[in-house]
Structures are given as structure tokens and as C-alpha cells.
C-alpha positions in Angstrom: 27.0 38.7 -7.0 29.2 37.0 -4.8 32.3 39.1 -3.3 35.6 37.2 -1.9 37.3 37.3 1.4 40.6 38.4 1.0 42.9 34.9 1.4 45.2 37.3 3.9 42.3 37.7 6.3 42.2 34.0 6.4 43.9 31.6 8.6 42.9 28.3 7.3 41.2 29.2 3.7 39.1 26.4 2.5 36.7 26.2 -0.7 33.1 26.6 0.0 32.6 23.1 -1.3 35.3 21.7 0.5 33.8 23.1 3.9 30.7 21.9 3.0 31.2 18.5 2.0 33.8 18.3 4.9 31.2 19.3 7.8 28.8 16.2 6.2 31.8 13.7 7.1 32.2 14.9 9.8 28.6 14.3 11.0 28.9 10.8 9.9 28.0 10.6 6.2 30.3 8.9 4.1 28.2 8.6 1.2 26.2 11.3 -1.2 23.3 9.9 -3.5 22.2 12.3 -6.3 22.8 12.8 -9.9 25.4 15.2 -11.8 24.6 18.2 -13.5 26.1 21.1 -15.3 25.5 23.1 -12.1 26.9 20.7 -9.8 29.4 19.1 -11.9 32.6 21.3 -10.1 31.2 20.9 -6.3 31.0 16.7 -6.9 34.8 17.1 -7.5 35.3 17.8 -3.9 33.5 14.4 -3.4 36.1 11.9 -3.0 38.7 14.5 -2.0 36.8 15.0 1.4 36.6 11.1 2.2 33.2 10.8 0.8 31.9 8.1 -1.9 29.4 9.7 -4.7 26.7 7.4 -4.8 25.4 8.2 -8.7 21.6 7.3 -8.8 19.0 6.3 -11.5 17.1 9.4 -10.8 17.0 12.4 -8.5 13.2 11.0 -7.0 15.3 7.2 -6.1 18.3 9.3 -5.0 16.2 10.7 -2.8 14.6 7.8 -1.8 17.8 6.3 -0.8 19.3 9.2 1.2 15.7 8.6 2.9 16.7 5.2 3.7 20.5 5.7 4.3 19.5 8.4 7.0 17.1 6.3 8.5 20.0 3.5 9.6 22.9 6.4 10.1 20.6 9.1 11.1 21.8 11.3 8.7 22.3 11.6 4.9 23.1 13.5 2.1 22.1 13.9 -1.8 22.8 16.6 -4.5 20.6 17.8 -7.3 20.9 20.0 -10.1 18.8 23.2 -10.3 15.1 22.9 -11.9 14.7 19.8 -13.3 16.6 18.0 -10.8 15.7 19.4 -7.7 12.0 19.0 -8.7 12.4 15.2 -9.4 13.5 15.1 -5.7 10.7 16.6 -4.0 8.1 13.9 -3.9 10.9 12.1 -2.2 12.0 15.3 0.1 8.6 15.7 1.3 7.9 12.3 2.6 11.3 12.7 4.4 9.7 16.0 5.8 6.8 13.6 6.8 8.1 10.9 8.1 11.3 12.8 9.9 13.8 11.6 8.1 17.4 13.7 8.6 18.3 14.6 4.9 20.5 17.6 3.8 19.6 18.4 -0.2 22.2 20.9 -1.9 21.3 21.8 -4.8 23.8 23.0 -7.6 22.4 26.4 -9.1 23.7 28.9 -11.6 26.5 31.6 -11.2 25.0 34.5 -8.3 25.7 37.3 -11.6 23.5 34.9 -13.4 20.7 35.4 -10.4 21.1 38.6 -10.4 21.4 39.6 -14.0 17.9 37.2 -14.8 19.6 35.7 -17.8 17.6 33.0 -19.6 19.1 30.2 -18.6 18.3 26.6 -19.2 16.4 24.7 -16.1 14.7 27.2 -15.6 11.2 29.2 -16.6 12.4 31.3 -18.8 11.2 34.1 -16.8 14.0 34.9 -14.7 12.5 33.9 -11.6 15.4 32.2 -9.5 13.6 31.8 -6.2 10.9 30.1 -7.5 12.2 26.7 -7.0 13.4 27.5 -3.6 10.0 28.7 -2.6 8.3 25.1 -3.3 11.1 24.1 -1.3 10.6 26.2 1.3 7.6 24.0 2.8 9.3 20.9 3.1 12.7 22.0 4.5 13.2 23.0 8.1 16.1 25.4 7.1 17.1 27.0 3.8 20.9 27.9 3.3 21.4 30.2 0.0 25.2 30.0 0.2 25.5 33.6 -2.0 28.3 35.0 -0.4 31.1 33.9 1.2 31.2 35.8 4.3 28.2 33.9 5.1 28.7 30.4 4.1 30.4 28.9 6.5 27.5 29.6 9.3 24.7 29.1 6.8 26.1 25.3 6.4 26.7 25.0 10.0 23.4 25.8 11.1 21.3 24.0 8.5 23.4 20.7 9.3 22.5 21.6 13.1 18.8 21.8 12.3 18.7 18.6 10.2 20.3 16.8 12.6 18.2 18.0 15.9 14.8 18.6 14.0 15.4 15.3 12.4 14.0 16.6 9.0 15.4 18.0 5.6 17.2 20.9 4.8 17.6 23.2 1.6 21.1 24.1 0.8 22.0 26.3 -2.6 25.4 25.7 -4.0 26.0 28.5 -7.0 28.7 27.7 -9.6 30.6 30.8 -9.0 30.8 30.4 -5.0 32.4 26.4 -5.1 35.8 27.7 -5.0 35.4 30.8 -3.4 37.6 30.7 -0.3 36.3 31.2 3.6 37.8 30.0 6.7 38.8 26.9 7.1 39.5 27.3 11.1 35.9 26.8 11.8 36.3 23.0 10.8 38.5 22.5 14.1 35.6 23.1 16.2 32.6 20.6 15.6 29.2 21.4 15.3 27.2 21.4 18.3 24.1 19.0 17.7 23.3 18.5 21.1 19.7 19.1 22.0 18.8 22.1 23.9 17.9 21.6 27.4 14.7 21.7 29.3 14.4 24.8 31.8 14.9 22.6 35.0 11.9 23.9 37.4 9.8 23.2 34.3 11.0 20.0 33.5 11.1 18.7 37.3 7.4 20.2 37.5 6.5 18.0 34.2 8.0 14.8 35.9 6.3 15.5 39.4 3.1 15.1 37.1 3.8 12.4 35.2 5.2 10.7 38.3 1.8 11.3 40.1 -0.5 9.9 37.5 1.9 6.9 37.1 2.3 5.8 40.5 -1.5 6.4 40.9 -2.4 3.7 37.7 -3.4 0.1 38.5 -2.2 -0.9 34.5 -0.4 1.2 32.9 1.7 0.2 29.6 3.9 1.8 27.3 3.4 2.6 23.6 6.1 3.1 21.4 5.7 5.3 18.2 8.0 6.6 15.0 9.1 10.0 16.5 10.8 7.9 19.3 13.4 6.5 16.7 13.5 9.6 14.5 14.1 12.1 18.0 17.0 9.5 19.2 15.1 8.5 22.8 15.4 4.7 22.3 18.0 4.3 25.0 15.7 6.0 27.3 12.6 4.1 25.9 14.7 0.9 26.5 15.8 1.7 30.3 12.0 2.7 30.9 10.6 -0.9 29.4 13.5 -2.8 31.5 13.2 -0.9 34.7 9.3 -0.1 35.1 8.4 -4.0 34.2 5.5 -3.0 32.2 3.9 -4.3 28.9 5.4 -2.5 26.1 3.8 -2.4 22.6 4.6 -0.3 19.4 2.6 1.2 16.6 3.1 0.3 12.7 5.4 3.0 12.6 7.2 2.1 15.3 8.0 -1.3 14.2 11.7 -1.7 15.5 11.8 0.9 17.9 11.8 -1.6 20.8 13.8 -5.1 21.3 11.0 -7.5 20.5 12.7 -10.6 22.4 11.8 -8.6 26.0 9.6 -10.8 27.7 7.2 -7.7 28.1 6.8 -7.2 24.8 3.2 -7.3 23.5 2.9 -7.0 19.7 1.7 -4.1 16.8 -0.9 -1.9 18.5 -3.3 -0.3 15.9 -6.8 0.1 16.9 -9.1 -2.6 14.8 -5.5 -4.1 13.3 -4.0 -4.6 16.5 -2.3 -8.4 16.8 -4.3 -10.6 18.6 -5.1 -9.4 22.4 -3.4 -6.3 22.2 -6.3 -4.1 21.5 -8.0 -5.6 24.8 -5.2 -5.1 26.9 -3.7 -1.4 25.6 -7.2 0.0 25.4 -8.4 -1.3 28.9 -5.5 0.2 30.6 -6.1 2.7 32.6 -2.7 5.3 31.6 -0.9 4.5 28.3 2.8 6.2 28.3 2.9 7.3 24.7 6.3 8.0 23.4 6.5 9.7 20.2 2.9 9.2 18.3 2.2 9.7 14.9 -1.8 9.2 14.9 -2.0 9.0 11.5 -4.8 7.2 9.2 -2.7 4.0 8.6 -1.0 4.1 12.0 -4.2 3.4 13.6 -5.5 1.1 10.9 -7.7 4.1 9.8 -8.3 5.9 13.1 -9.8 3.1 14.7 -7.7 3.8 18.3 -10.3 3.7 21.3 -8.2 5.1 23.8 -8.9 8.2 25.7 -6.7 11.4 26.0 -7.6 11.1 29.8 -5.8 8.1 30.0 -2.9 9.0 28.0 0.9 10.8 28.6 2.1 12.1 25.4 6.3 12.6 25.1 7.3 14.4 22.0 10.7 16.3 21.0 9.0 19.9 22.0 6.4 18.8 24.3 4.5 17.0 26.6 0.8 16.3 27.6 -0.3 15.0 30.7 -4.2 14.3 30.1 -5.3 17.1 28.5 -3.0 19.8 30.3 0.1 20.5 27.0 3.5 21.6 28.7 5.1 23.5 25.1 8.7 23.4 25.0 9.8 20.0 27.3 11.3 17.7 25.6 10.9 14.3 26.1 14.3 13.2 26.8 14.8 14.9 30.0 12.0 14.0 31.7 11.9 10.4 30.7 15.3 10.1 32.2 14.3 11.9 35.6 11.1 9.2 35.7 13.1 6.4 35.2 15.2 7.5 38.1 12.8 8.5 40.5 9.3 6.2 39.1 10.4 3.1 41.9 8.0 0.0 41.9 4.7 0.7 40.1 1.5 -1.6 39.4 2.1 -4.0 36.9 -0.2 -6.1 34.8 1.3 -8.6 32.7 0.2 -8.2 28.9 0.0 -10.5 25.6 3.2 -12.2 24.5 4.1 -11.5 20.6 5.4 -14.5 18.8 5.9 -16.2 15.0 3.8 -18.6 15.5 1.6 -20.2 12.4 -2.0 -19.7 12.8 -3.3 -23.8 12.8 -5.6 -22.7 9.6 -2.6 -21.7 7.5 0.1 -24.8 8.6 -0.5 -27.0 5.8 2.5 -27.5 4.1 1.5 -30.0 1.0 3.2 -29.6 -2.1 0.3 -27.3 -3.7 -0.4 -25.2 -0.8 0.1 -21.2 -2.2 1.8 -18.7 0.1 -0.5 -16.8 2.1 -0.2 -13.6 3.8 -1.5 -15.3 6.9 1.7 -17.5 6.9 4.2 -15.8 5.3 4.6 -13.0 7.4 5.0 -15.2 11.0 6.9 -17.9 9.1 9.8 -14.8 7.7 9.8 -13.8 11.5 11.4 -17.2 12.1 14.2 -16.5 9.4 15.0 -13.4 10.3 18.3 -13.0 12.5 19.6 -10.5 14.9 20.5 -6.6 13.5 19.0 -7.8 10.0 17.6 -4.1 8.5 14.0 -4.9 7.0 12.1 -2.4 4.6 8.6 -2.9 3.7 6.7 -1.4 0.8 3.6 1.1 0.8 0.9 -2.1 0.8 0.7 -5.9 1.7 4.5 -5.6 3.1 3.7 -2.7 5.4 1.1 -4.4 7.0 2.2 -7.9 7.0 5.3 -6.9 9.0 3.0 -6.0 12.0 2.5 -9.9 12.3 6.4 -10.2 12.8 8.4 -10.6 15.7 11.5 -9.2 15.1 15.1 -10.5 16.6 17.0 -8.2 18.7 18.4 -5.3 17.3 16.4 -5.4 13.9 16.0 -2.2 11.9 12.6 -1.6 10.3 12.2 0.9 7.5 8.4 1.8 6.0 6.5 4.6 5.0 3.8 4.8 6.5 2.7 8.2 6.4 3.6 9.4 3.3 2.8 6.3 1.6 4.7 6.9 -1.8 4.8 3.9 -3.6 8.1 2.5 -5.2 10.1 4.3 -2.2 11.4 1.2 -0.3 13.3 0.6 -3.4 15.5 3.3 -3.6 15.3 3.4 0.6 16.9 -0.1 0.2 19.9 1.3 -1.8 20.4 3.7 0.6 20.1 1.5 3.6 22.3 -1.4 2.3 25.1 1.2 1.7 24.8 2.6 5.2 24.6 -1.2 6.3 28.0 -1.6 4.6 29.5 1.5 5.9 28.0 -0.2 9.2 29.3 -3.6 9.2 25.5 -4.8 8.9 25.3 -8.6 7.3 21.7 -8.2 5.8 19.6 -5.5 4.0 15.9 -7.3 2.9 13.5 -5.7 1.3 9.8 -6.7 1.1 8.1 -4.9 -2.4 4.9 -5.5 -4.4 5.1 -5.7 -8.1 3.1 -2.8 -8.9 5.0 -0.8 -6.5 8.9 -2.0 -8.0 7.7 -0.9 -11.3 8.0 2.5 -10.1 11.6 2.8 -9.1 13.3 -0.8 -10.3 16.3 1.0 -12.2 17.8 1.6 -8.6 18.7 -2.3 -8.5 20.8 -1.4 -11.2 22.9 1.0 -8.3 22.7 -2.1 -5.9 24.7 -3.6 -8.4 27.2 -1.1 -9.3 28.0 -0.3 -5.8 28.7 -4.1 -4.9 25.5 -4.2 -2.4 24.3 -7.0 -0.8 20.9 -6.6 -0.6 18.1 -9.8 -0.5 15.4 -8.5 -2.8 11.5 -9.9 -2.7 9.1 -9.2 -4.8 5.7 -10.4 -4.0 3.9 -10.7 -7.4 0.1 -10.6 -6.9 -0.7 -9.0 -10.4 -1.2 -5.4 -9.3 -2.0 -3.1 -6.4 -3.5 -4.7 -3.8 -4.0 -1.7 -1.5 -5.8 0.0 -4.2 -7.9 -3.1 -4.7 -9.4 -3.1 -1.2 -9.7 0.5 -0.7 -11.5 0.7 -4.2 -11.8 -1.3 -7.6 -10.8 -5.0 -6.9 -11.4 -6.0 -10.6 -10.6 -2.4 -12.3 -8.3 -2.3 -15.1 -6.3 0.7 -13.2 -5.1 -1.5 -10.2 -3.7 -4.3 -12.9 -0.3 -3.8 -14.1 1.9 -5.7 -17.1 4.0 -8.1 -15.2 7.3 -8.4 -15.9 9.9 -11.3 -16.0 11.5 -9.6 -12.6 14.0 -12.2 -12.1 15.5 -11.5 -15.4 16.6 -7.9 -14.6 19.9 -8.8 -12.4 20.7 -9.9 -15.9 19.6 -6.6 -17.8 21.3 -4.9 -15.2 24.4 -6.3 -15.7 24.9 -8.3 -12.5 27.8 -11.0 -12.6 26.1 -13.9 -12.6 28.6 -15.0 -9.8 28.1 -12.7 -7.8 24.0 -13.2 -7.8 21.5 -15.5 -8.1 17.6 -15.2 -8.4 14.9 -17.3 -7.6 11.0 -17.9 -8.2 9.1 -19.6 -5.4 5.0 -20.2 -5.7 4.4 -22.8 -2.8 5.0 -22.7 1.2 7.1 -25.7 0.7 9.4 -24.2 -1.8 9.5 -20.8 0.2 10.5 -23.1 3.3 13.2 -24.5 1.8 14.5 -21.2 0.5 14.4 -19.9 4.1 16.2 -23.1 5.3 19.0 -22.7 2.5 22.2 -21.3 4.6 23.9 -20.0 1.2 20.8 -18.1 0.5 20.6 -17.0 3.9 24.6 -15.9 4.4 23.8 -12.8 1.8 26.9 -13.3 -0.2 25.7 -10.9 -2.6 22.3 -9.3 -4.2 20.0 -11.9 -4.3 15.9 -11.6 -5.9 13.4 -13.7 -5.2 10.1 -13.5 -6.9 7.2 -14.6 -4.6 3.9 -15.6 -5.7 0.8 -14.7 -4.2 -2.9 -14.9 -5.0 -4.1 -11.4 -6.1 -7.1 -10.9 -3.7 -5.2 -12.2 -0.5 -4.0 -9.6 2.3 -3.4 -9.0 5.5 -6.3 -8.9 7.8 -4.9 -5.6 9.3 -4.4 -4.2 5.2 -8.1 -5.2 5.0 -9.6 -3.8 7.9 -7.4 -0.3 7.2 -8.5 -0.5 3.5 -12.1 -0.5 4.5 -11.7 2.5 6.7 -9.7 4.6 4.2 -12.6 3.7 1.7 -15.4 5.4 4.3 -13.3 7.9 4.8 -13.1 9.0 1.6 -16.7 8.6 0.7 -17.7 11.1 3.9 -19.5 14.2 2.2 
């Protein structure tokens, strides 16, 4: 049962809910995703009062995906669900955010502290009086849990949870009981911003690690740099770009690291993913005698089925909480400080040039005759020619995730994908969140590539995009089902088929204004070429929807190789 703080003891009394939402605003959040439920309704009244926008999603799973997408663009996000039925629907999305280091604050409206203490038989419960069961389910996919059951602790718990969310770049879980929403707490704390700075390394330890790194770096004859997702999530891209420019070393990214490096730099070589690498990349990287690996996540799909051929003896790994030099690990040493000092002290290095990435279409796929169907080999480099500076590009698990490896980005492109967690349908919700963040930041274009199978899981979120006046360009790849599954197992199996939709009619179904939306259907290379050259289309004036037809058995070569490796791994005894 919550106990009150005497108002006379408070310098600046403020309600718990107002305190919470003002802290969200402070760290840069402007839109809150989620759904209403009777345990969070009163709390939701505080959202507009604190300068925030309530998005209102179609279901909690989509809201979680959207919050994930928003966080990847703005750095942190928040969502609100209701106890039990709401929060459980969001758990898949929260698990994905945890897996992929996305900073999402999950706020759950719960029954009153009195109801919980008395074990009342309430709706949305399991009927056994246990009000901790859902929080316990969330424990392993949250880096902090704040149960706001006592006004005396509420402000501290809120501040600590938000800090952990930012610093660890992973979800946190906050419960807000109905009888705590309007409890008064000390608002004077709001005059002091939450400390979001990263903990400093022990100077002596950091300097030792820097010296070790520099020794191997100066001895190397042909070092390279490999950048992965955690360089993005743990906010070391400034250091990465300074290292790339100052060193002059060839730089590569992994699939999850797409967008981490300015791909227009002359030293950018492309995507490394073992056997699924861009042409010339595997040979150059695997022949290097030293790889500076920054923020690595060596998962199956990120390595094209564990086909890396790189020895740890020739690798230095930089991470958010340790550095590993060959087989020697230095725990508690964050990469930011180490990279800054390495850049300052490294001087001239041995540089051997690497391959240069491009958006050239393979000669065998250049035929543009009227009947030429769109192939993946042609599409992804051609799409790369169409992209613009600062675009946000979202790709779905499946052909799009693998095809984007063949695209060289303009400067400033932000790439969103879910290579590790791989929940199909994620990209549609993530697109809504990313487009919302883009609108806040003044970014002109948000572009989604999703397969027709994946799209059917979360298509309702297009409705939210329309409702919120967002202007994404949505490409639905129509290839009759789950292509990535076909290449793993069951090319012609019925379970990999779907009911084909009239996708382009959905804007009308969801109530889009025909003067502020447009749909297209493209089936040949020439039709798509003409669409890319359409200036009005490319200006993204409003939401646009493209049905893009491809052959059922066509896929990017990287997907084919990864699927083959995945099938072999699944079959192991």
C-alpha cells in the first residue's frame, strides 16, 4: 500500500506521473507509443500536459516494434501498456529490443498497491492473486526494473531506470500502480537533469590497454577496421569516423553495422559477412594481419551462417564494457576512452588499400527490355543509386535484410534491421516509429522494404502512419510468401505460402486521404526505373505504397548462402 509524503515536506510538489513523463521529455523523447487500458488511463492524461505526443498503436506488439524503431533513430523511446494482457503482447518486441541493444522504456499501468497487497481477483490476472508474475517474466529482458509502489522511492527509481536504459542501451521496465499516479513527490529533482554520462575507465588501466593496442597496430602490415552494430548502439560513431579518417585504413561493416560508417568515404570497402561478403571484401579482410573489430555481434545471420574465417590472434575487439586484444581480455574498459586515445597517439600506420564499394549493376542483369522482371541482383544496387543523403532505410528479416548488403549508401543514411532477433513483421512497426522520429528531426524520407509474408503480420500499423500524418515510402516485395524460409527448408511447401493480398488497396481501407497518399504497382525493371526517376515520388510528399513484384524463387546470393548454412546448422545432431 502506497504511503503519502506530506506536501508540506516538498519544495515543489509534483505528481508521480508528471515527474515520469517530464523525465522522458528531458532525455529527448517526444512521442510515446502504446495502447490505453483501464490500469493506465489516468496516467495517459499527463502525456499532453508534459509536451509529449500520444501515438496510439493498433496493438501492443506493433507499439513495441514502433518504440524500437523510434529509439534507433532518436536514441531512446518509451511505450505504455496495461497490466497482463497488454504488456505480454509487447514482450516479443521488448525481447527484440533487448537482444539488439535498443533503449526502450516500457511503462506498465498496474492495479493499485492495495489491490495487489490483498491479492484481489481482478481482470487481466491469472486469478491466483500473484501480481508479480508478469514483472518476473520481464526481468530477463530488462536491464532495470522500477516498481513505483512507494512515493518515497519513486523519483529515484525513475531516474535510475532511465539512466540504465540510456547507458546500457537496452529496455527497462517501470510499473505504475493506479493509486500512485497522482501521489505527490519532490519535483525539485527535475531541476537537475539525469546524469547520462558513461562511467570513466580507470586511467591507469585504460592507458595500459591503449599501449597494448598501439603496439599491435604499429606492428601490423595491412590492418583493417570492421564496424558492427554495438558501435551504433553504444554511441561511438564519432570515434569510429575519426579513426577511419585519421588512419586511412580500409573500413568494412557487418550486416548489422550497415549505416555505421559514411559509405561515400574512399576507404569504405563494403559489407563483410564471411561467405556472404561483397565482392573482394572477404579476401581483403581475411588476409589482414590485424582487424580492429568495433562493437561486434557475431550471430549466425550477421556472419552468413558462422562463415567468418578470422583468427582471434589477428583481432582486437572493442566493446562497451571490455577490450579484447588477441586472447587477452581487459574487463571494465569501455571502448570510447580507448579509441579516443588510440586516435590521438597512433600516428602513421601501414596502409594497404582495399576494395571500393559501389552501386554498379552486374553486367548479366543490365537488360532493361520491357519484359524484364525485377531481380534482386538488379534491384538492390539500382535502389542504392536512388537513395538520398540522410534517408532512413528499414529492411525486414528476409530478402530485404540480405539484399541491402549490395547497396552502397549515400552519406548520413540510417539503416534499421533486426538481424539478430529476426521477428518477422518487425519492420512495419519499426517504420512507424522511425518515421515519427524522422518527422521530429526534420528528416525528409523514411523508406521501408518488407516482404508480402512479413507485411501480413503487422500491416495494421500503416493505419497509425496515416493517422499521424507520416510520409514513409513503403515497398512491399510481392513474391508469394516466406522466401527466406523457402531457402532454409520447403521451397514449395504449403506452410511457406500465403494468401495474396491486394496490398495497394490498403491505404484506402485504412482511410487515407486520396489527395495525400498514392499507390503504385511495378512488375518490370523499366517500370521501377521510371518510378525512381519520378521527382514527385522521390520527394516523399506523403505516404506512398509500392507493390514490387519479384519471382518466388529469386533471392539475394547472401540469403541463399546463409539459408544453406542455417539449414545445415539446424540439422546437426
